[in-house]
C-alpha positions as CSV (number, residue, x, y, z in Angstrom):
1,M,107.9,41.5,93.1
2,K,104.6,42.4,93.7
3,L,103.4,45.5,95.1
4,Q,99.6,46.5,96.5
5,L,98.9,50.1,96.2
6,V,96.2,51.4,98.0
7,Y,94.2,54.9,98.1
8,P,91.9,54.8,101.5
9,S,88.5,56.5,101.6
10,W,87.4,59.2,103.3
11,P,84.1,60.7,104.8
12,K,82.1,62.9,102.1
13,L,80.5,66.2,102.5
14,E,76.7,66.0,103.2
15,K,76.0,69.1,100.7
16,Q,78.4,67.9,98.1
17,T,77.1,65.6,95.2
18,E,79.1,62.4,95.2
19,F,81.9,61.6,92.4
20,H,84.8,60.1,92.4
21,L,87.6,61.9,89.9
22,P,90.6,59.1,89.2
23,P,93.1,59.9,92.0
24,H,96.5,61.5,90.5
25,G,99.0,60.8,93.5
26,P,99.0,56.9,93.1
27,V,99.4,57.5,89.1
28,V,102.0,59.8,89.5
29,F,103.9,57.5,92.1
30,A,103.2,54.2,89.5
31,A,105.4,56.5,87.1
32,T,108.4,56.7,89.4
33,L,108.7,52.8,89.8
34,P,111.4,50.6,87.8
35,D,110.4,48.2,85.3
36,G,109.4,44.8,86.0
37,I,106.9,45.6,89.5
38,E,103.8,44.0,89.2
39,I,101.0,46.7,90.7
40,T,97.9,45.7,92.1
41,F,95.6,49.0,92.8
42,I,92.7,49.6,94.9
43,D,90.9,53.2,95.0
44,E,88.8,52.3,98.4
45,N,86.5,54.9,97.0
46,V,85.0,53.1,94.2
47,Q,85.8,49.6,94.9
48,P,85.9,47.3,98.3
49,F,89.1,46.9,100.0
50,E,90.8,43.3,99.1
51,T,93.6,42.0,101.0
52,D,96.5,41.2,98.5
53,A,97.9,38.1,100.5
54,L,100.7,37.4,97.8
55,A,102.0,41.1,97.9
56,D,105.4,41.7,98.3
57,L,104.9,45.3,99.5
58,I,102.3,47.5,100.4
59,C,102.1,50.9,99.4
60,I,99.7,53.2,100.8
61,S,99.0,56.9,99.1
62,V,97.5,59.3,101.3
63,M,96.2,62.9,100.3
64,L,93.8,64.2,102.5
65,T,94.1,64.6,106.2
66,C,90.7,62.9,106.8
67,Q,92.1,60.0,104.4
68,L,94.4,59.1,108.0
69,P,92.2,57.4,110.1
70,R,91.1,54.8,107.4
71,A,94.6,54.5,106.3
72,F,96.0,53.5,109.4
73,D,93.2,50.9,109.7
74,I,94.5,49.5,106.4
75,A,98.2,49.5,107.3
76,D,97.6,47.7,110.8
77,H,96.1,45.4,109.4
78,Y,99.0,44.2,106.9
79,R,101.5,44.9,109.4
80,S,99.4,42.3,111.9
81,M,100.1,39.7,108.7
82,G,103.4,40.5,108.3
83,K,103.8,42.8,105.6
84,P,105.9,45.5,105.2
85,V,104.0,48.8,104.8
86,L,104.9,52.0,102.8
87,F,103.2,55.5,103.1
88,G,103.8,58.2,100.8
89,G,101.7,61.6,99.6
90,I,100.5,64.7,100.7
91,A,99.2,64.0,103.8
92,V,102.1,62.0,104.8
93,M,104.1,64.6,104.5
94,L,101.9,66.6,106.8
95,H,101.4,64.1,109.5
96,A,104.6,62.2,109.6
97,D,105.6,61.5,112.6
98,E,102.1,60.0,113.2
99,V,102.0,58.0,110.3
100,A,105.2,56.6,111.0
101,A,103.9,54.4,114.1
102,H,101.8,52.8,111.6
103,A,104.4,52.5,108.9
104,D,107.5,50.2,108.5
105,S,108.9,53.3,105.8
106,V,107.6,56.8,105.6
107,F,108.7,58.9,102.1
108,L,108.6,62.4,102.4
109,G,108.8,64.4,99.6
110,E,108.4,63.7,95.5
111,A,109.4,60.4,94.3
112,E,110.8,61.1,90.9
113,G,114.3,59.4,90.5
114,R,114.1,57.7,94.1
115,M,111.7,54.8,93.8
116,E,114.9,52.8,92.4
117,Q,116.7,53.2,95.7
118,V,114.1,52.7,98.1
119,L,112.5,49.1,96.6
120,K,116.4,48.0,96.3
121,D,116.7,49.0,99.8
122,F,113.5,46.6,100.4
123,T,114.9,43.8,98.3
124,R,118.2,43.4,100.3
125,G,116.1,44.0,103.7
126,R,117.7,47.6,104.4
127,L,114.3,49.6,104.2
128,Q,114.8,53.0,105.6
129,P,112.2,54.1,108.4
130,T,112.2,57.3,106.7
131,Y,113.6,58.4,103.2
132,N,112.7,62.5,103.6
133,Y,113.7,64.6,100.5
134,M,111.2,67.4,101.3
135,N,112.8,70.8,100.1
136,N,115.1,68.3,98.1
137,F,113.3,68.6,94.5
138,P,114.0,66.5,91.9
139,D,114.9,67.8,88.2
140,I,111.4,68.8,87.1
141,S,112.3,67.4,83.4
142,L,112.0,63.8,85.4
143,V,108.1,64.1,85.8
144,G,107.0,61.5,83.6
145,T,103.3,60.6,81.9
146,A,101.5,59.1,84.5
147,R,100.8,55.6,84.6
148,R,97.4,55.8,84.5
149,Q,97.3,51.7,83.2
150,I,97.1,50.6,87.1
151,L,93.5,52.4,87.0
152,N,89.8,51.1,86.1
153,H,88.3,54.2,84.4
154,D,84.7,52.3,84.4
155,H,84.7,53.3,88.1
156,Y,84.9,57.0,87.0
157,N,81.6,58.2,85.8
158,Y,78.7,59.9,87.2
159,R,75.6,58.9,85.6
160,G,77.3,57.6,82.7
161,T,79.4,60.8,82.2
162,Q,82.6,60.2,81.9
163,M,84.6,62.3,84.8
164,L,88.0,64.0,84.3
165,D,91.3,63.0,84.0
166,L,94.1,64.9,86.4
167,V,97.3,66.1,85.1
168,H,99.5,69.0,86.3
169,A,101.8,70.9,84.3
170,S,103.7,72.8,87.1
171,R,104.3,72.0,90.9
172,G,105.6,74.7,93.7
173,C,103.7,77.7,94.1
174,R,105.0,81.4,94.7
175,F,101.8,82.4,96.4
176,N,101.3,81.6,100.3
177,C,97.7,81.9,101.0
178,F,96.7,81.7,104.8
179,P,94.7,78.7,104.9
180,C,97.5,76.7,102.2
181,C,99.8,74.3,103.1
182,N,101.2,74.2,99.3
183,G,104.1,76.3,100.5
184,F,105.7,73.4,103.0
185,L,104.7,70.6,100.8
186,G,105.5,71.6,96.9
187,G,108.1,74.6,97.9
188,R,107.4,78.6,97.2
189,Q,109.2,78.7,94.1
190,F,107.3,77.7,90.9
191,R,108.6,74.8,88.9
192,P,106.7,74.4,85.4
193,R,107.3,71.4,83.3
194,P,108.4,71.2,79.9
195,V,105.8,72.4,77.7
196,K,106.6,70.0,75.2
197,K,106.3,67.1,78.0
198,V,103.0,68.3,79.3
199,I,101.7,68.0,76.0
200,E,102.6,64.3,75.2
201,E,101.1,63.3,78.6
202,M,97.9,64.8,77.8
203,E,98.2,63.4,74.4
204,A,98.4,60.4,75.7
205,I,95.1,60.3,77.8
206,P,92.2,59.1,76.0
207,N,89.7,61.4,77.7
208,N,89.0,64.4,76.4
209,R,88.1,66.3,79.6
210,L,90.9,67.1,81.9
211,F,91.3,68.8,85.6
212,V,94.4,70.5,85.0
213,V,95.3,70.2,89.3
214,D,98.3,72.8,89.3
215,N,97.7,74.7,92.5
216,S,97.8,77.9,90.4
217,L,98.1,78.6,86.9
218,A,99.0,82.5,87.3
219,H,102.9,82.2,87.3
220,D,104.8,82.7,84.6
221,K,103.0,84.9,81.6
222,D,105.3,83.4,79.1
223,W,105.3,79.6,80.3
224,L,101.3,79.9,80.1
225,I,101.0,81.6,76.8
226,E,103.2,78.9,75.4
227,L,101.7,76.3,77.3
228,F,98.4,77.2,75.9
229,T,99.5,77.6,72.4
230,A,100.3,74.2,72.2
231,M,97.3,72.7,73.7
232,K,94.9,74.6,71.3
233,P,95.3,71.7,68.8
234,L,95.0,69.0,71.0
235,K,91.0,70.0,71.5
236,K,91.2,69.0,74.8
237,K,88.3,70.3,77.7
238,W,89.8,71.5,80.4
239,V,89.2,72.7,83.9
240,S,91.7,74.4,86.6
241,H,92.4,76.8,89.6
242,P,92.7,80.1,89.3
243,L,93.9,81.7,85.5
244,M,96.2,85.1,85.2
245,D,94.1,87.6,84.6
246,N,95.3,88.9,81.6
247,D,94.0,89.9,78.4
248,L,95.8,87.3,76.4
249,V,95.8,84.7,78.8
250,L,92.5,84.1,79.0
251,K,91.8,84.4,75.5
252,L,94.7,81.9,74.7
253,A,93.0,79.6,77.8
254,A,89.5,80.1,75.8
255,E,90.7,79.0,72.7
256,A,92.8,75.5,74.1
257,G,89.6,74.3,75.7
258,C,89.6,76.1,79.2
259,W,86.2,75.2,80.5
260,Y,85.6,76.4,83.8
261,V,87.8,77.4,86.7
262,Y,88.1,77.3,90.5
263,Q,88.2,81.0,92.0
264,A,88.0,82.0,95.2
265,V,85.6,84.1,96.0
266,F,86.8,86.0,99.6
267,D,84.9,89.3,99.7
268,T,82.3,91.4,97.8
269,S,84.7,94.0,96.0
270,E,84.4,94.9,92.4
271,T,87.6,93.2,91.9
272,I,85.7,89.6,92.3
273,K,83.0,90.6,90.3
274,N,85.3,92.4,87.7
275,R,86.8,88.7,87.9
276,I,84.4,86.4,87.0
277,Q,82.9,88.7,84.6
278,R,86.2,88.6,82.7
279,L,86.1,85.2,82.6
280,H,82.8,84.3,81.6
281,D,83.4,87.4,78.9
282,H,85.5,84.5,77.6
283,G,83.3,81.8,77.8
284,I,85.1,80.5,81.0
285,G,82.6,79.1,83.6
286,V,83.2,79.9,87.1
287,E,83.1,77.7,90.5
288,G,83.5,79.8,93.3
289,T,85.6,78.5,95.8
290,I,84.3,80.1,98.9
291,L,85.8,80.1,102.5
292,L,83.8,80.7,105.4
293,G,85.1,81.2,108.7
294,T,87.9,83.5,108.4
295,D,88.1,86.6,111.4
296,D,86.5,89.2,109.1
297,H,83.5,87.2,109.0
298,D,80.5,87.4,110.9
299,E,76.9,86.7,110.5
300,T,76.1,89.4,108.2
301,N,79.5,89.6,106.3
302,I,78.7,85.4,105.1
303,R,75.0,86.0,104.3
304,N,75.8,88.9,102.1
305,L,78.3,87.0,100.6
306,V,76.1,84.6,99.4
307,E,73.5,87.0,98.0
308,F,76.7,88.4,96.2
309,L,77.4,85.4,94.9
310,T,73.7,85.2,93.4
311,R,73.7,88.7,92.2
312,I,77.1,87.9,89.8
313,K,75.8,84.4,88.6
314,L,78.4,82.6,89.5
315,D,77.9,79.2,87.3
316,M,78.8,77.2,91.0
317,A,79.9,77.5,94.5
318,E,81.7,75.1,96.7
319,F,81.4,76.1,100.5
320,T,83.8,75.3,102.9
321,I,84.6,75.6,106.6
322,L,88.0,77.2,106.9
323,T,90.1,74.4,108.3
324,P,93.9,74.5,110.3
325,F,95.6,72.0,108.4
326,P,99.1,71.3,109.7
327,K,101.8,73.4,108.5
328,S,99.4,76.1,106.9
329,P,100.1,79.5,108.1
330,I,96.4,79.9,109.4
331,R,97.6,76.8,111.8
332,K,100.8,78.5,113.1
333,Q,98.5,81.3,113.9
334,F,95.5,79.4,115.7
335,T,97.6,77.4,117.7
336,K,99.4,80.0,119.1
337,Q,96.2,81.8,120.0
338,G,94.8,78.7,121.5
339,R,91.8,78.2,119.0
340,I,92.4,74.7,117.7
341,L,89.3,72.4,119.1
342,S,90.0,69.3,117.6
343,N,92.8,67.2,116.0
344,N,89.9,64.3,115.0
345,W,91.5,63.7,111.9
346,L,88.0,62.5,110.5
347,D,86.9,66.2,111.0
348,Y,88.8,67.8,108.8
349,T,86.8,67.8,106.2
350,C,86.1,71.0,105.2
351,G,82.5,70.8,106.8
352,K,83.3,71.1,110.7
353,A,84.5,74.2,112.6
354,V,87.2,72.4,114.3
355,F,88.7,75.8,115.6
356,Q,87.3,78.8,117.6
357,P,85.8,81.3,115.0
358,K,86.4,85.2,116.0
359,N,83.1,86.1,115.3
360,M,80.6,83.4,116.4
361,T,80.4,80.2,117.9
362,P,81.3,76.9,116.0
363,E,77.7,75.8,116.0
364,K,77.0,79.2,114.4
365,L,79.4,79.4,111.7
366,E,78.4,75.1,111.1
367,Y,75.1,76.6,111.0
368,L,75.5,79.3,108.2
369,Y,77.9,76.6,105.9
370,N,74.7,74.8,105.8
371,W,72.6,77.6,105.5
372,A,74.8,79.0,102.3
373,W,74.6,75.4,100.4
374,D,71.1,75.8,100.8
375,T,70.3,79.5,99.8
376,F,73.0,79.3,97.2
377,Y,71.4,76.3,95.3
378,A,67.8,77.0,96.7
379,E,66.4,77.3,92.8
380,G,68.3,74.9,91.2
381,G,70.4,71.8,93.2
382,Y,74.3,71.1,92.8
383,Q,73.1,68.4,90.2
384,T,71.6,71.1,87.7
385,K,73.9,73.4,88.1
386,M,76.9,71.2,87.0
387,G,74.3,69.8,84.4
388,E,74.4,73.1,82.9
389,L,78.1,73.5,82.8
390,F,78.5,69.8,81.1
391,F,75.7,70.6,78.5
392,K,77.7,73.7,77.6
393,V,81.4,71.2,77.4
394,I,79.1,68.9,75.2
395,K,77.5,71.6,72.7
396,Q,81.7,72.5,71.8
397,E,82.8,69.1,71.9
398,I,79.8,68.6,68.9
399,L,81.3,72.1,67.6
400,D,84.5,71.0,67.2
401,G,84.1,67.1,66.5
402,T,85.3,65.6,69.8
403,Y,82.1,64.6,71.3
404,R,82.0,60.6,72.4
405,R,79.5,59.3,74.5
406,Y,80.9,57.2,77.3
407,N,81.0,53.6,76.9
408,P,81.4,51.5,79.7
409,G,84.4,49.3,79.6
410,K,85.2,50.3,75.7
411,N,88.7,51.8,77.2
412,R,89.0,49.5,80.1
413,R,92.0,50.0,82.3
414,F,92.7,46.9,84.1
415,K,93.7,47.0,87.7
416,K,96.8,44.5,87.5
417,A,99.7,46.2,84.8
418,M,103.3,45.7,84.4
419,V,105.5,49.0,84.6
């Protein structure tokens, strides 16, 4: 059987430097397929889309809401050729009813242990319209090493610098943050992978730089201690979402190669200031994720927040506009209040105001969003500050003997792989 796996493009934010990380969803999905399936993979963000007329089944992996319009175009194109289309991914779970109009089959939930039956149904001509495994999570031990062989890593570098490979050590999140869909997608129960399997996967990744994409590394202290202790001998350098604010955890994370973390900064409190300082004290950089447009934000709050970020010497900042994604707590609230202004998914990039803010007009919020980017990076652009973080990690790699210059083609992955 020949399968074409497509990862659609999406509109990029004007204020952010455009670079591309290897996609995670497609390689995790590929690892769930039985032996003997020939895969051709296209990441439309880094290569032109090409129709594979010989493919038996088209699989479209969609992570972001703003990918959906392009995903629907691709699906409609293939279905007009008589090719069956199977959809899966995070955004598919958030928009299942809408996706169904463009699909022969919609897969909802986590794929481990389930794809063999789906493909059997397909070969027998009995592909189901929906495979719904939401809130029916597979045993976490079934999560294996992602099939990164389907990627061509030469696509994933920025000005000669190899981008990070993505890996995850857990699923689920007990935190129910108001703008987040993770509680709906992966459940409210923290599900850590066995540390041994995580380390095996990390060891199998040639890249020395990783992005640990778990929703949060702040759930289970004992598991984190075990994980970071096991990671230390690998000498990998890695980025993650928030870390547990605990002395021992931060010490072990730094020793295990933590390079920088994404840390939500939602106010100008001493708590936030101290958390950033503690990360810096352990040699860990911080990229603040700054959400603008919450109900306690007016123009003065936002201007004070940006000044605060500069004062606490945040390494980098990523400003976004609050966006009410389907299935998030804030979407439910704004829908009830009649504050949703747009359901054009192309606008759901976190760079546009698609709701009515409480204390300003949508146009004013978008103005302040652009002002925040320009002001924070006024004395050194995004590229300059990112370069400073890369210089820091390269120095450490040289010290511990793991630095390798990027050599295009040396460790080339092929677009076709037998899995």
